[in-house]
N, C-alpha and C positions, 0 to 999 in steps of 0.2 A: 463347626463341630469336627473334631478329629476322627479319622477313620479307625475302627477297631482293628487290632491285629488278629490274624486267624486264631491264635491261641486264646486271646481274650474272648473272641466271639464263641469259641467252642465251650469255654468255661461257663459263659452266660447261658448258652443254650442248654447245657447240662443242668444247671441250677433251675431252669424253667421246666424241666421234664416232670411228668407225673411220677409218683413214687414207684409204680409198677414198671415204668419204662426205665427209671434209674437203675432198678434192680436188674432189668434185662440187659442194659448196657454193661453193667458190672459183670454179669455172668457170661455175656456174649452168646448165650444159647437159650432156646425156648423149645420145649417138647411137651406133648400131651395131646388130649382130645379137646377140641374147641368147636364152637359154632363159627361159621365164616364171618358173621356180623361182628362178633366180639373181637375177633382177630383184626378186622379192618379198623375198628375204633382204636385199638391199641397200637397197631403198626403204622397208621397214617402219620402219627406225630414223629415217629422215628425217621421217616423219609426226609423231612426237612432237616432234622438233626444230622442225618448222614451226610448231607451236603456240607455242613459246617466241618464235620470230621474229614471229609475228602479235601476240602480247601486247606485245612491245616496240614494234612499229609503231603500235599503238593508243595506247600511253602517250606515244609521241613526238608523235603527231598531237594528242592532248589538250593537251600542253605548248605546241605551236606555235599552238594556237587559244585559249590561255588569255588572261586579262586583261592580264598583264604583257607577253606576247608581242605581242598586238594593239597595245598602246600603246608598244611598244619604241622606235619612231622618235620619238615625241613626247618620251619621257623622255630619250632620247639628245640630242635637240635642246636641251631645257631645260638638261641638265647641261652641254652644250658652251657655250651662251650664258652661263650663270652662271659657269662656270670662266673664260671670257675676261674677263667684267666684274670678277671678283675679282682676276684678274691685273693688269688695268689700274689698279684701285684701289690695290693694293699698290705698283705701280710709281710712282704719283703721290704716295701718302701716306707712303711710307717714304723718309726722307732719307738714311739710312745706306746707302752703296753696298754694304756687306757683306751686306745683306739683300735685294738685288735678286734673288738666286737663288730667294727665296720666290715672287716673281711668276712667274719662269720655270718653277718647279716646278708652280705652279697651272695655268699655261698648258699645260704638257705633260700634266698629269693630265686636263684638260678634253678633250684630244684622244685620249689613250691609253685611258682607262677606258671610254668608249662602244665603242671598237673591241674591247676585251677582252670586254666584256659581250656584244656581238653575236657574237663569234667562239667563245666558250666552248661554247655548246650545239652549234654546228656542228662543232667539233672532236670533241666527245664522240660525236656521231652518226657522224662520219667513221670513228671507230675500229671501229665495229660494222657499218657499212653494207655492207662486203664479206661479212659473215656472214649477211645477210638473204636469205631465199628466200620465194617464193610457193608454199607446199606444199598449197594447197587442191585442186589437181588430183589429188593422190594419193588423195583420197577416192573418185574415180572410177577412177583407174588401178589401184590395188591389187586391188579386187574383180574388175576386168576381167581382170587377169593370172591370178587364181585360176581364173576360168572358162576362159581360154584354155589353162591347163595341161592340162585334160582334153579340150578341143575341137580343138586344132590337130593337124595330121598328125604321127604319131609320128616322132620324130627330127628334126623341123624346128625352125627358130628363128623368132623374130619380129623384125621390124625396128622399132626405136624411135628417135624423135627427141623429146627432152624438154627444155623450157626452164623454169627455175625462177626466173628473174630478174624484176626489175620493168620496167615500160615505160620506154624510154629514147628521148628525142626524136632524138638523134643517130643511133641505131641503127635505130629502128623507124618513124621518120616517113615516111609515104608521100607526102603532099602538104599544102600549106597554101593555104587560100582566104581572101581578104579583099576587102572592098569599098572599099579605099583603098590609096594608094601609100605614104604616109608620114604619121605623126601630127605635122603641122606645129606645132600648138599646143603640144605637149609639148616639142618641140625649142626653141621660142622661150622658154618659161618656164624650162626647165632650164638653158639657156645663160645666161640673165640671172641666175638665182639663183647658178649656179656662179661667174659673174664677180664678183658682189657679195661672195660669201663669200671668194673668192680675194683681192680687194682688201682686205677687212676683216682677214683673217688676216695678210696681208703687212704691212699698216700697223701692226698691233699688234706683230708680230715686229720691225719696224724701230724701234719705240719701245723694245722690251726690249733689243735688241742691234743698234744702228745700224751697227756695224762689219761684221757678217756680212750683215745685211739693210739696205742703204743706203736711206734714205727716198726714195721716188719721188713720192709725193703729199705736199705740205706739210701739216703738222698743222692749220693754220688752215682748210684746205679741207674737212676731214672733217665739221665741224659743218654746213657748207652742204649737203654731200651728204646728211646725215641729215635735215635740214629738208625737202629736196625729195624725200626717199625715197618718201613717200606718193604724191606726184604722179607720179613715175617709175613706181612700182608700178602705179598705175591705168592709165597709158598702155600699159605692157607687157602687162597683162592684157587690155586692150581690143583690142590688136593680135592677141594670141593667140586671143581669143574669136572675132574675125572670121575668123581663119585656120582655125578648127575645121572648117568645112565642114558637110556633111550629117551629121545625127545619126539613128541611132547608127552608129558605125563598128564593124564586126564582123570578127573574125579567128578562123578555125577551123583547128586542126591535126588531121590524121588519122594515127593510129598503128596499126600492124598488128603484133601479137605472136603468132607461131606458138607454141602451148603443147605440144600432144601430137600426135604422128603415129605410128600403129601400123599395120603391114602384116603380115598372116599368111595362111597357107593352112590352112583348116580340114580336118578329117578327111574330109569328104565332097567335098573338092576345091574348095570355094567360096573365092574370094579375098576376104579381109576387110580393110577399111581404115577407120580412124576418124581424123579430122583435127579437132582443136579449136584454134580461133584466136580471139584477143581483138582486137576493134576498139575503140579509144578515141578519141572526138572531144572535143578540148579547145577550148572556145569562150570567147572573151573579147569582151565588148561594152563600148564606150566611149560613154556617153550624155552629151550636153552638159548640164552643170549647174554654173553659175558661183556660187562663194562666195568673195568676195575675202578674208574674214577667215581662211579655212582654206587659202588658197593652192590652191583647187580650181577647176578648169575643167571637169572631167568626173567622172562617177560610173562606176567600173569594176566590172563584174560578171563573175565567172568561173563557168563551168558545165562539166560533163562528161557524156558519155553513153558508157556501156560496153556492148559487146555480146559475148556468147559465141556463136560460130557453130560448131555441131557438125555435121560432114559425115560421113555413114555411107555407105560404098560396099560393096555385095555383088554379086559376079559369080558367078552360078550356072553350073556346067558343064553343057553340053548332054548329055554322056555320062551324067550321073547324073539330070538333070531334063530329059527331052526334052519340048519344047513348041514349038509354032508361035509366031512373034512376035506374032500377033494374040491368041493364047491368053494369052501372057505379059502383054500389055497389059491384057487383060481381068481378069487377077488383080490387077494392081498399080495400074491407072489409077483409083484412088479416093483420096479425101482421107483423111489420117491425122491424128489428134489425139493430142497428148502432154500429159498433165496439163491437159486442157481447152483447150489452145491448138493451133491448126492448124499443122502443119509448114510452114515458110516456103516451101521449094522441094522439088520431086520431079522427077527426070529418069529416063526409061527409055531404055536403050540395047540394043535387041535385036541379037544377032549370031549368026554361024554356030557358034562354039565356046562362047560364053558369053552369057548374058542378064544384063544389069547394071541394077541399080536404085541410084540415088543420092538420099539424103535430106539436107536441110539444115535443121536446127532452130536457132532463134535465141532467146536469152534476153537481156534488156536491163535495165539500171538506170541511173539518172541522179541527179545531185546537184550540190551547190555546190562550187566549187573545181576544180582541174585533176587532182588525184591522188586517186582513190578509195581509201578505206581497204581495201576488199575488192572483188574482181571476181566477176561471176556465173559459176557453173559448173553444168553439168548434174549431177543426182544419178545414182547408178548405177541406181536404179529407173527413171528417165526414159530412160536409155540402153537398158536391157533392153527396155523397152516399145517403143522405137523399132526395135530389132533384131528382136524376136520378132513383135510385131503388124504391123510394117511389112515384115518379111522372111519368116520361115519359116511363120508362120500363113497368110499370103496365098499362099505358094508351094504349100502342101499342100492348100488348099481349092480347090474347083471355083469357077469364076467366078460361076455362078448361085447358089451357096450363100453367097457373101460377103455379110455383113450390114453395114449402115451403122453408124457410131458411134451409140450410144444418144442419142436426142434429149434436149436440155436444155429442151425446151418443156414444156407443161403436163403431158403424159402422163408424160414422163421424170421430171419433178420430183415429180409426185404419187406415183410408185412409190418414189422415194427417201424422201419424207416418211412414207409408210405403213410402210416398212421401219424407219425410225428410231423411229416411234411405237410399233412393236411391241416394241422393246427398251428404250426410255428414256421417262421422263416429261418433259414439256416444262418448261423453266426459262426465267426471264427473263434472257436473255443480256446485257441492258443493265447488269446488276450488275457485269459485267466492265468495269473502267476502260478507256476508250478505245473501247468498243462503244456506238454510238448507236442510235437507233431504226431509221435507214435501214440500218445495217450488220446489225442483228438481222434485219430483213426479208430481206436478201440471204442470210444464213446459213440462215434457216428455209426459204427457197425451195430451197436446195441440199440440204436434208435434215439440216442441223446444228441441233439443237433443244435439246440438254441439256449441262450442265456435264460430266457423267460421260462423255458421248460424245466431247467434245473432249479430256478427260483420257485416254481410251483410245486415241486416234488416235496414230499415229507423227507425230513433229514434221514430217518431210518431207511426209507426206500432208496435214497441216493447212496447211502452207505452200502446197502445190499448190492446195488449195481456195481460199485467199485470193488467190492469183495469178489463178485462173480467174474470181473475182468482182471483179477489179480492186481488191482491198483491200490494205493495206500488209502484205506477207508477212513483213517484218522484225519485226512485232509478234507473230508466231505463238508464239514461246517465252514471251513475257510473258503473253499471253492464256491459253495453255495452263496455265501455273503458277497463274494466278488461278482458272481453272476447276477445277483440282485442289483448291484450298483451299475452293472454294465447293461442290464436289460432296458 
């Protein structure tokens, strides 16, 4: 049985969706007041569908960054020039007027085929682009809804705003920053190249069919233009080079994508709100780098930085948790760490009816290009740590009994190492491909000393350790698989 392509698998999964989920996939958003159980039943199906969508997006990204795609423009240009040359040769070499159609056909093919080749993958992607969703947020949302099923006030509903679509410049762009007004050098070069191509194509068309395209430039002038083409080319590039200005020229677009907003009232009267928002910064830098043979005046580099900003708001009722504002500040006015990283912001809002604490936790990733294949999301474990350690644990403890986060200094690390050595024998972690001596030292200092220890860890916990040590957490799965084979 042949394996389905990601596009076929996505189409089949879409056809198998329930009608309400098909409508949700098409809209890319869901908002309103619901019971947690109803949402779980509806969104559980979308989680498996989201995996099919992610698989297709990864395959599409691989195709667009492949060798043929990267060199598509060069191949199109070569095909276009060769087609025109062949059309001209046929026109001059064939004396029989009945075969002139051959030259016209070659000319048409030289123009049409590159357009078809470029448009085919775009049309194929357009067929399924409306069926794509970003379902990674459901890994956080579904377990959270399960918890809220038991924790919200009986008979109450939760307010949900969910967005499953991709980042869109027209819809989500907040602002654009750049250190230039216009790319003058690009306008000069593109205008000149466009004019040359226009004159060349029209001249050939006038030779093929002078009745429809009357000759504007005499034929004997064309060789003169070709002879002086190199000199004109150097002059235009020199003008464009001097018009480049200060290097580099940088342009940054800021996109804001609201993903998840949940508001609910818990059984103890606490108002609960979680807001997950993605920020994407698309940065393009133009650095002056002149290469006449490649028609190049600058080197363009695209980068992105994506942030997942998770805001948690807990408003505790004074009727249930009576405390003076100063006592409330004493309980909560301490640093909070999630997976070894300090929470970005913390704000206290004492009041007569409610005492409110707001946390803002940030996760970031960056890479090459403008469109990240995946966006960062908090795990459910990180969220529960934020809510329990930052909320109810501090609320129930007395201010003087609150303890600081365990130190990561010598004493804290020594305790971790001793605990690990009591359970595992030390291994040479450099046997894992990708783990060098410096990485091994960092892991050992954090108490990670053995292959079996890495194999026994949850993948999310191992990723958290790598993040805390400023190591590539995207290698966690690969390193863990290697550790299992070496254990």
